[in-house]
N, C-alpha and C positions, 0 to 999 in steps of 0.2 A: 434478433441477430443470432445466428448459429454458425460459429466459426470453429474450424478444427485445424490445429497445428499451424498457426500463422506466426511468421517471424516477428518478434517484438519490435525490432528496429525498423523493419519495412512498414509495420503498422504505425509506429511513432512518426515517421517521416511522411507517410502517405495519407494519414487520416487525421484531419485537423481536430475533430472531436476527441480523438484519443489523447492528443496533447493536452486538452483541457481536462478531461475526466481522469486520466491516468498519468500524471506527471512523473511518477517513478519510472515509467517505461523509458524515459530518455536515457537513463543510466543502466539499462538492462539489455542483455543479449540472451537469446534463447527463443523458445516457442511457447505459445499459449493457445488455449482453446476457450471458447466462451459460449454460453447460452444465455441470452439476455433479452428482456422485454423492456423497451424504452419508448416513452411517449413524450411529446412536447410540440411546441409551435415552431414554425420556421419564420425567419426574418425575410426582408426584401431580396436578399442575395441567396435565398433558399438554404440558409445555414440554420442549424438549431439555435433557438433562443435558450441558452443554458438555464436561465432562471425559471423556465417553464417545464423543465425535464422532470419526469417521474418514472419510476420503474425499478427494476432490479434483476438480479440473476447471479450466475455462478461463473467464475473465472478459474480455470485450471492451468497451473504452470507445471509443465513436465520437467523442464530443465532450464535454469536461468543463471546467469552470472551478473551480479550487480557491481559496477565499476565506478568508483568516485562519487558515490551518493553521500551527500553531507549527513543524512540521518544516520547511516551506518558509521561514518567517521565519528560523529558525536557520541553515539551509543558505545562505540569501542573505547573512547576516552573515558566516559562516565563509568563504564564497567571495568576499566583497566584490563581489557582483553583485546589485544590487537587482532586476534583471529576473527573478531566480529566485523572488521572492515573488509569491504569488497567480497562479500560472501558468495558462495556457490549454493544455490537453492534447488531442491528437487522435489517433484511430485507433491504438490499441495494445492488445495482448493480454497478459494475465497468467495464467500457469499456477501453480496452487497445490496444496498437499497438506496435509491436516489429520491430525495424529497427535500423541499425547502432550500434548494440550492446547496445541498450537502450530499455527500456520498458516505453512507454509514457502512463501515466494514465490520461485519459480524465476527465474533471471536473465532479464531482458527489457530491451529498448532502447526509449528514448523521446526525444522532443525536448521539452525544457522551456524555454519562452520563447526559442526559437532555439538553445539549447545541446543538443548530443547528450549523452545520459546512458545509463548502464547501471545497473540497479537489481536488487538481490536482498536477501532478508532473511527474518526470522522475527518474527511477531507471536505473543506468548503470549496465550492467551485471558484471562489475568489482567490484561492491559493492557501488559505490558513489550514493548519493541520492540528489535530489533537489525537494522540495515540497513547495507549497503555501497552507496554511491551514487558512481559514477565519472562526473565531468562533464568534458566537453571545453571547458575555459575558454580555452585558448590557441588562437591562430589556426593551429594545426598539427593537421591532421586525424589522428585516431586516438590522440592523447595525451590521456588522461583522468585527472583529478586525483581520488584517492580521498578520500571523506568517510565517516566512521563515525558512524552515528546510533544512539544508545542512549537509555534512559530510558523514557518513555511518550509517547503522542501529545500529551498536554497539557503535558508537561514534558520535551521532548527535549533531548539533549546531542549536539552535533555536533563532531567532532574531525577535523581534517585529517591525512592521512598513512596510511602502510602499517602493517602489523603486526597488525591486529585480525582475529580469525577469527569466523565465524558458526557457530552450533550446527548439528550435523548431525542 
């Protein structure tokens, strides 16, 4: 798959596999490009059997607005920074790999409402999530506070602190 400048909402509504593999797109507006290699089996209705999918690639977001996404709501509460809710995100790239019914999001850096952040994690195709988000909340460059996000996109749990590990 090689797509350039596709509208996130049009893709969310028009591509069933997008709703399964990228649930965050439901709350996003903007455009993305992607170059992705994906393999798997088809079912009787010629739809991908998600448990057989493997592959990976790169997704680039040029400009996106996230509205009403529970992960950012919970992150802003845990960080005590309202600015993290409903962020406007620009020009970042996400590398991912699909295997064992999971989407592994490799570490990437982003600016969220003026705060530098590092993000990495795992989305299970079943809906469970596990992310480590390190946010530079203090006015000291390079010191990022770790937040662990678990649960699901609709019911995330955000915990501050070290010690949590991501699946490999």
